C-alpha positions as CSV (number, residue, x, y, z in Angstrom):
1,M,53.4,58.6,81.6
2,H,54.7,61.4,79.7
3,P,57.5,63.5,81.6
4,N,55.4,66.6,81.6
5,A,52.8,64.7,83.6
6,L,55.3,63.7,86.4
7,P,55.1,65.6,89.6
8,T,58.7,66.7,89.5
9,H,58.1,68.4,86.0
10,A,54.8,70.1,86.9
11,P,56.3,73.6,87.8
12,V,58.2,73.7,84.6
13,A,55.8,71.9,82.3
14,D,55.7,74.7,79.7
15,D,59.4,75.1,79.8
16,F,59.7,71.2,79.4
17,A,57.4,71.5,76.3
18,A,59.5,74.0,74.8
19,V,62.6,72.0,75.4
20,D,61.0,69.1,73.6
21,R,60.2,71.4,70.7
22,T,63.7,72.6,70.7
23,I,65.2,69.1,70.6
24,H,63.0,68.1,67.6
25,A,63.8,71.5,65.6
26,R,67.5,71.1,66.2
27,L,67.5,67.5,65.1
28,A,66.7,68.6,61.6
29,S,69.4,67.5,59.0
30,R,69.9,67.4,55.4
31,V,70.8,63.7,55.8
32,P,67.6,61.6,56.5
33,L,69.3,59.0,58.5
34,V,70.8,61.5,61.0
35,Q,67.1,62.8,61.6
36,T,65.6,59.1,61.7
37,I,68.1,57.7,64.4
38,G,68.1,61.1,66.2
39,N,64.3,61.1,66.7
40,Y,64.2,57.3,67.6
41,I,66.6,57.7,70.4
42,V,65.4,61.2,72.0
43,D,61.7,59.7,71.7
44,S,62.8,56.4,73.3
45,G,61.1,57.2,76.8
46,G,63.7,58.7,78.7
47,K,62.9,60.8,81.9
48,R,65.0,63.7,80.6
49,V,66.3,64.2,84.2
50,R,69.3,66.3,83.1
51,P,67.3,68.9,81.2
52,L,64.8,69.0,84.0
53,L,67.9,70.0,86.3
54,V,68.8,72.8,84.2
55,L,65.2,74.1,84.1
56,L,64.6,73.7,88.0
57,A,68.0,75.1,88.9
58,A,67.4,78.3,86.6
59,R,63.9,78.8,87.8
60,S,64.6,78.2,91.4
61,L,66.8,81.2,91.4
62,G,64.1,83.5,89.7
63,Y,65.4,83.2,86.0
64,A,62.9,84.8,83.7
65,E,64.4,84.6,80.2
66,D,64.5,81.8,77.7
67,K,68.0,80.7,77.3
68,H,67.5,78.0,79.7
69,I,65.6,76.1,77.0
70,T,68.3,75.9,74.7
71,L,70.7,75.0,77.5
72,A,68.4,72.2,78.7
73,A,68.0,70.9,75.1
74,L,71.7,70.9,74.4
75,I,72.6,69.0,77.4
76,E,70.0,66.3,76.4
77,F,71.8,66.1,73.0
78,M,75.1,65.8,74.9
79,H,73.5,62.8,77.1
80,T,71.8,61.2,73.9
81,S,75.2,61.2,72.1
82,T,76.7,59.3,75.0
83,L,73.9,56.8,75.0
84,L,74.6,56.2,71.4
85,H,78.2,55.6,71.8
86,D,77.9,53.7,75.0
87,D,75.4,51.1,73.5
88,V,78.0,50.3,70.7
89,V,80.9,50.0,73.2
90,D,78.9,47.9,75.4
91,E,77.4,45.9,72.4
92,S,73.8,46.5,74.1
93,A,70.7,45.3,72.2
94,L,68.1,46.8,74.4
95,R,67.5,50.2,76.2
96,R,64.4,51.4,77.7
97,G,62.7,48.3,76.4
98,R,63.4,49.0,72.9
99,A,66.1,47.8,70.6
100,T,69.2,50.0,70.6
101,A,70.0,52.2,67.5
102,N,73.0,49.9,67.1
103,N,70.9,47.0,66.9
104,A,68.3,48.6,64.6
105,W,70.7,50.3,62.2
106,G,74.2,49.0,63.1
107,N,77.4,50.5,64.9
108,A,78.6,52.9,62.1
109,P,75.4,55.0,61.7
110,S,75.0,55.1,65.7
111,V,78.6,56.3,66.3
112,L,78.2,59.0,63.5
113,V,74.9,60.2,64.5
114,G,76.2,60.4,68.1
115,D,78.8,62.5,66.8
116,F,76.4,64.8,65.0
117,L,74.4,65.2,68.3
118,Y,77.6,66.1,70.2
119,S,78.6,68.6,67.5
120,R,75.1,70.1,67.4
121,S,75.2,70.6,71.3
122,F,78.2,72.9,70.8
123,Q,76.6,74.8,68.2
124,M,73.9,75.5,70.7
125,M,76.3,76.4,73.3
126,V,77.3,79.2,71.3
127,D,73.6,80.3,71.2
128,V,73.4,80.5,74.8
129,G,76.2,82.9,74.6
130,S,78.1,82.4,78.1
131,M,81.7,81.5,78.0
132,R,81.6,80.2,81.7
133,I,78.9,77.8,80.6
134,M,80.8,76.7,77.6
135,E,83.9,76.2,79.8
136,I,82.0,74.1,82.4
137,L,80.3,71.9,79.7
138,S,83.4,71.4,77.5
139,A,85.4,70.4,80.7
140,A,82.5,68.1,81.6
141,T,82.6,66.2,78.3
142,A,86.2,65.5,78.8
143,V,85.5,64.2,82.3
144,I,82.7,62.1,81.1
145,A,84.8,60.5,78.3
146,E,87.5,59.8,80.8
147,G,84.8,58.0,83.0
148,E,83.8,55.9,80.3
149,V,87.2,55.0,79.4
150,L,88.1,54.3,82.9
151,Q,85.0,51.9,83.2
152,L,86.3,50.1,80.0
153,T,89.6,49.5,81.4
154,N,88.1,48.2,84.6
155,I,86.1,45.4,82.7
156,G,87.0,42.1,84.1
157,N,89.1,43.6,87.0
158,A,87.9,42.0,90.2
159,D,90.6,44.2,92.3
160,I,88.5,47.3,92.1
161,D,87.9,48.9,95.3
162,E,84.9,51.2,96.4
163,Q,86.9,54.5,95.9
164,A,87.9,53.4,92.3
165,Y,84.2,52.6,91.6
166,Y,83.0,55.9,92.9
167,D,85.6,57.8,90.8
168,T,84.4,55.9,87.7
169,I,80.6,56.8,88.3
170,Q,81.3,60.3,89.2
171,G,82.9,60.8,85.8
172,K,80.7,58.8,83.7
173,T,77.3,59.7,85.2
174,A,77.4,62.3,88.0
175,M,79.4,64.8,86.0
176,L,76.5,65.5,83.4
177,F,74.1,65.8,86.4
178,E,76.4,68.3,88.1
179,A,77.0,70.2,85.0
180,S,73.3,70.6,84.4
181,S,72.3,72.0,87.7
182,H,75.6,74.1,87.8
183,T,75.0,75.7,84.4
184,G,71.4,76.4,85.3
185,A,72.3,78.4,88.3
186,I,75.0,80.3,86.4
187,L,72.4,81.1,83.7
188,A,70.2,82.6,86.6
189,G,73.0,84.8,88.1
190,A,73.6,82.6,91.2
191,T,75.5,83.9,94.3
192,P,78.7,81.8,94.9
193,A,76.9,79.9,97.7
194,Q,73.9,79.0,95.5
195,E,76.2,78.1,92.4
196,E,78.2,75.8,94.6
197,A,75.1,74.3,96.3
198,L,73.4,73.4,92.9
199,K,76.7,72.1,91.6
200,L,77.0,69.8,94.4
201,Y,73.3,68.9,94.3
202,G,73.7,67.6,90.8
203,R,76.8,65.6,91.6
204,Y,75.1,63.9,94.6
205,L,72.0,63.3,92.7
206,G,73.9,61.7,89.9
207,M,75.8,59.4,92.3
208,A,72.6,58.3,93.8
209,F,70.9,57.7,90.5
210,Q,74.0,55.5,89.3
211,L,74.1,53.5,92.5
212,I,70.3,52.5,92.2
213,D,71.0,51.7,88.5
214,D,73.8,49.3,89.5
215,L,71.6,47.8,92.3
216,L,68.7,47.3,89.9
217,D,71.0,45.2,87.7
218,Y,70.9,42.6,90.4
219,Q,67.1,42.8,91.4
220,G,65.1,44.4,88.6
221,D,63.4,42.7,85.8
222,A,63.6,43.5,82.0
223,S,59.8,44.4,81.6
224,T,60.3,47.4,84.1
225,M,63.9,48.3,83.5
226,G,64.1,48.0,79.9
227,K,67.2,46.1,80.0
228,N,68.1,42.6,81.2
229,V,69.1,41.5,84.7
230,G,72.8,40.6,84.9
231,D,73.8,42.9,81.9
232,D,76.6,44.4,84.2
233,L,77.8,41.0,85.1
234,A,77.7,39.6,81.5
235,E,80.1,42.6,80.5
236,G,82.2,42.0,83.6
237,K,81.7,45.3,85.2
238,P,82.8,45.4,88.9
239,T,80.0,47.7,90.3
240,L,79.4,48.2,94.0
241,P,77.0,45.2,94.6
242,L,79.8,42.8,93.5
243,I,82.5,44.8,95.3
244,H,80.8,44.6,98.5
245,A,79.7,41.1,98.2
246,M,83.3,40.0,97.7
247,Q,84.1,41.9,100.9
248,A,81.2,40.7,103.0
249,G,80.8,37.2,101.7
250,T,82.8,34.0,102.4
251,P,86.1,33.3,100.7
252,E,84.4,30.8,98.5
253,Q,81.6,33.5,97.5
254,A,84.3,36.0,96.9
255,A,86.2,33.7,94.7
256,L,83.1,32.8,92.4
257,I,82.3,36.5,92.1
258,R,85.9,37.2,91.0
259,T,85.7,34.4,88.4
260,A,82.4,35.8,87.1
261,I,83.8,39.3,86.8
262,Q,87.0,38.0,85.2
263,Q,85.1,35.8,82.7
264,G,82.1,37.9,81.9
265,G,78.9,36.2,80.5
266,L,76.1,34.8,82.3
267,E,77.2,31.3,83.3
268,H,77.4,32.2,87.1
269,L,74.5,34.6,87.2
270,D,72.1,32.6,89.5
271,K,74.8,31.9,92.0
272,V,76.1,35.5,91.9
273,L,72.5,36.8,92.4
274,A,72.2,34.5,95.5
275,I,75.4,35.8,97.0
276,V,74.5,39.3,96.4
277,Q,71.3,38.9,98.2
278,E,72.7,36.7,101.1
279,S,75.7,39.2,101.5
280,G,73.5,42.2,102.2
281,A,75.3,43.9,99.2
282,L,71.9,45.3,97.7
283,E,70.9,46.8,101.1
284,Y,74.4,48.3,101.5
285,T,74.2,49.7,97.9
286,R,70.8,51.2,98.6
287,R,72.1,52.8,101.9
288,Q,75.0,54.4,100.0
289,A,72.5,55.8,97.4
290,E,70.3,57.1,100.2
291,A,73.3,58.9,101.7
292,M,74.1,60.5,98.5
293,A,70.5,61.7,98.1
294,D,70.6,63.1,101.7
295,K,73.7,65.1,100.8
296,A,72.0,66.5,97.8
297,L,68.9,67.5,99.8
298,K,71.1,69.3,102.2
299,E,72.5,71.5,99.5
300,L,69.1,72.8,98.7
301,R,68.8,74.7,101.9
302,V,70.6,77.8,100.3
303,L,67.7,78.1,97.9
304,P,64.7,80.3,98.5
305,E,61.5,78.4,99.0
306,S,59.5,77.8,95.7
307,P,57.7,75.1,93.7
308,Y,61.0,74.5,92.0
309,R,63.0,73.7,95.0
310,D,60.1,71.3,96.0
311,S,60.6,69.5,92.7
312,L,64.4,69.3,93.3
313,T,63.7,67.8,96.7
314,L,61.1,65.3,95.2
315,L,63.7,64.3,92.5
316,A,66.4,63.4,94.9
317,R,63.9,61.2,96.7
318,Q,62.7,59.6,93.6
319,A,66.2,58.8,92.6
320,V,66.5,56.1,95.3
321,D,62.9,55.0,95.3
322,R,62.5,54.1,91.6
323,Q,62.3,50.6,90.2
324,A,63.5,51.4,86.5
């Protein structure tokens, strides 16, 4: 289903179509490979939640101009650049059910096109013309990069606790969600209370989104997720399902998970999947995601009633109900 046809997108369907046109127009490059890889990844079936947040946040506060289109498109470029780089770092072969760009073209073109998209996003920030928005987005990019490096340094570390896990996902995932809703609010001239509420809404939504991503790695399937079950385990990533399973399981179960994290690979996948199920770690992770979504929903109370606020509400609920 095309994003424009989703219930969450309905109130901003025309805006969303304009964002799509802007994305493709700003992908234009005199170097054909840049445009080829750029088009491949932006057309790869993503839900474009982050640009949607920009549109809904701005419109929920009565924004009636058109700079939210540029802002939404440049945030999608920022996100896409991180995907290109992440797939190289993670040596991923599959994303959203298709070959990753690094799998199709190699690591070097993927990294360099990621750099191009990142640079293009900063050119578009100038077009938006708000120093405050540029300040927030440039700071966000540094936090996101730190979150990715933090995750990298945690690979194979079975001693990571829940707080360290949350610190990592707040940087690598929730930060761009937060920056999306926050900058949309600023563009619309939000009051301080509205600005803070939409900032926190994006943060909590991003946390819920990543928690469900990490849960699905232990219960989803490749046909719906577009990636393989156990990818996180294969990379030695200590995500919340594993952290909780080590706390809640028997000493023998905890020891096996520690070994699986430290070694990486899929040698212990079946046993780890069983332990994660038996220990209640998946239910625990889902409860944490639902708690984050509830916190996001509470922030929406300061917004006036509108179809845009309704979509933000639905988006938070969908974040924890999705299967992919």
